[in-house]
C-alpha positions as CSV (number, residue, x, y, z in Angstrom):
1,X,-1.1,-50.5,59.1
2,X,-0.6,-48.0,61.7
3,X,-2.8,-49.5,64.4
4,X,-4.9,-46.3,64.6
5,X,-8.0,-48.0,63.3
6,X,-7.6,-50.8,65.8
7,X,-7.1,-48.3,68.7
8,X,-10.2,-46.3,67.5
9,X,-12.2,-49.6,67.4
10,X,-11.2,-50.6,70.9
11,X,-12.0,-47.1,72.2
12,X,-15.4,-47.2,70.5
13,X,-16.1,-50.6,72.1
14,X,-15.0,-49.3,75.6
15,X,-17.2,-46.2,75.2
16,X,-20.2,-48.4,74.1
17,X,-19.6,-50.6,77.1
18,X,-19.6,-47.6,79.4
19,X,-22.7,-46.3,77.9
20,X,-24.6,-49.6,78.2
21,X,-23.4,-50.1,81.8
22,X,-24.3,-46.6,83.0
23,X,-27.4,-45.7,81.0
24,X,-30.9,-47.3,81.2
25,X,-31.0,-49.9,78.4
26,X,-33.8,-51.9,76.9
27,X,-32.3,-55.5,76.8
28,X,-34.6,-56.5,73.9
29,X,-33.3,-53.6,71.8
30,X,-29.8,-54.6,72.6
31,X,-30.5,-58.1,71.4
32,X,-31.7,-56.7,68.0
33,X,-28.3,-55.2,67.2
34,X,-26.3,-58.4,66.8
35,X,-29.3,-60.0,65.0
36,X,-29.2,-57.1,62.6
37,X,-25.5,-57.5,62.0
38,X,-26.0,-61.2,61.4
39,X,-28.7,-60.5,58.8
40,X,-26.3,-58.1,57.0
41,X,-23.6,-60.8,56.9
42,X,-26.1,-63.4,55.6
43,X,-27.0,-60.9,52.9
44,X,-23.5,-61.3,51.5
45,X,-23.9,-65.0,51.0
46,X,-27.6,-65.6,50.3
47,X,-29.9,-64.5,47.6
48,X,-32.0,-62.3,47.4
49,X,-29.5,-60.1,49.3
50,X,-31.9,-57.1,49.4
51,X,-34.3,-59.1,51.6
52,X,-31.7,-59.7,54.2
53,X,-30.4,-56.1,54.0
54,X,-34.0,-54.9,54.5
55,X,-34.3,-57.2,57.6
56,X,-30.9,-56.0,58.8
57,X,-31.8,-52.3,58.3
58,X,-35.1,-52.8,60.2
59,X,-33.5,-54.7,63.1
60,X,-30.6,-52.2,63.5
61,X,-32.8,-49.1,63.2
62,X,-35.4,-50.4,65.8
63,X,-32.6,-51.6,68.1
64,X,-30.8,-48.3,67.8
65,X,-33.9,-46.2,68.4
66,X,-35.1,-48.1,71.5
67,X,-31.7,-49.1,72.9
68,X,-31.6,-46.3,75.5
69,X,-34.7,-45.3,77.5
70,X,-35.3,-41.6,77.9
71,X,-37.6,-39.9,80.3
72,X,-41.0,-41.6,80.8
73,X,-39.7,-44.6,78.9
74,X,-39.6,-42.8,75.6
75,X,-36.8,-43.6,73.1
76,X,-33.7,-41.5,73.8
77,X,-32.3,-41.7,70.2
78,X,-33.8,-39.6,67.4
79,X,-35.2,-42.0,64.8
80,X,-33.9,-40.0,61.9
81,X,-30.4,-40.2,63.3
82,X,-30.7,-43.9,63.8
83,X,-32.0,-44.4,60.2
84,X,-29.2,-42.3,58.6
85,X,-26.5,-44.0,60.8
86,X,-27.8,-47.5,60.1
87,X,-28.0,-47.0,56.4
88,X,-24.6,-45.4,56.2
89,X,-23.0,-48.1,58.3
90,X,-24.7,-50.9,56.2
91,X,-23.5,-49.3,53.0
92,X,-19.9,-49.2,54.1
93,X,-20.1,-52.7,55.6
94,X,-21.7,-54.0,52.4
95,X,-19.0,-52.5,50.2
96,X,-16.1,-53.5,52.3
97,X,-17.3,-57.1,53.0
98,X,-18.3,-57.6,49.4
99,X,-14.8,-56.7,48.3
100,X,-13.3,-58.9,51.0
101,X,-15.3,-61.9,49.7
102,X,-14.3,-61.1,46.1
103,X,-10.6,-61.0,46.9
104,X,-10.9,-64.2,49.0
105,X,-12.4,-66.0,46.0
106,X,-9.6,-65.0,43.6
107,X,-7.2,-67.7,42.6
108,X,-3.5,-66.8,42.3
109,X,-2.5,-65.5,38.9
110,X,1.2,-65.9,39.5
111,X,2.6,-69.4,39.8
112,X,6.3,-69.7,40.7
113,X,6.4,-73.2,39.1
114,X,6.2,-71.5,35.6
115,X,9.7,-70.2,36.2
116,X,11.2,-73.7,35.5
117,X,12.5,-73.7,31.9
118,X,12.6,-69.9,31.6
119,X,15.8,-68.1,30.8
120,X,17.4,-65.1,32.5
121,X,20.6,-63.2,33.1
122,X,23.1,-63.8,35.8
123,X,23.4,-60.5,37.8
124,X,26.3,-61.7,39.8
125,X,28.8,-64.6,39.5
126,X,27.0,-67.7,40.4
127,X,28.4,-70.9,41.8
128,X,27.1,-71.9,45.2
129,X,25.0,-68.8,45.3
130,X,24.3,-65.7,43.3
131,X,21.5,-63.6,41.7
132,X,19.7,-63.9,38.4
133,X,17.2,-61.6,36.7
134,X,14.2,-63.6,35.4
135,X,10.8,-62.4,34.3
136,X,11.4,-58.8,35.4
137,X,12.5,-59.9,38.9
138,X,15.7,-60.7,40.7
139,X,16.0,-64.1,42.3
140,X,18.6,-65.9,44.5
141,X,20.2,-68.6,42.5
142,X,22.5,-71.6,42.8
143,X,24.5,-73.5,40.2
144,X,26.6,-76.7,40.2
145,X,29.0,-75.0,37.8
146,X,30.4,-71.5,37.9
147,X,28.5,-69.0,35.8
148,X,30.0,-65.5,35.3
149,X,27.8,-62.3,35.7
150,X,26.0,-61.2,32.6
151,X,25.7,-64.8,31.2
152,X,22.4,-66.2,30.1
153,X,21.0,-69.0,32.4
154,X,18.2,-71.5,32.2
155,X,16.1,-72.2,35.3
156,X,16.1,-76.0,36.1
157,X,14.1,-76.1,39.3
158,X,12.9,-74.0,42.3
159,X,13.5,-74.7,45.9
160,X,11.3,-72.2,47.8
161,X,12.5,-68.8,46.6
162,X,15.9,-70.2,45.4
163,X,16.3,-71.0,41.7
164,X,18.6,-73.8,40.5
165,X,20.2,-72.7,37.3
166,X,22.6,-73.8,34.6
167,X,24.4,-71.8,31.9
168,X,22.6,-71.5,28.6
169,X,25.0,-73.2,26.2
């Protein structure tokens, strides 16, 4: 990425810190916010998820409404704004984190070991090193015997991203 999201996140954290340090805060409401986030993360792993999301929504909304004290101790945050913001943030968090967990659970579908035994075409002259085209990709290759460009080759083994090849007789 560009780093813009990270810079924006750091700026948001700094501004939140300034707000918390300069405005009158209810500590109990501040404590509800991380508990609400924890409940939303638990919802991704436990069933029924809706129960934990409901708990998370409640904790985050109450924590947001009562976080800052207004005049005469009244909440300084409009409850409607807190509800809309909380539900929007949870929807985005749920979608993003759900996709992150789905991707993390995926197993690789491409195994480089399957290249052994396949055939390809030498793109360059190959002896100590060269290039072959195998399975719609170009690979670095090495051969014990000289192989002219354009020849068919068989992959014998793989050493990292280097293929050991022989001419196809």
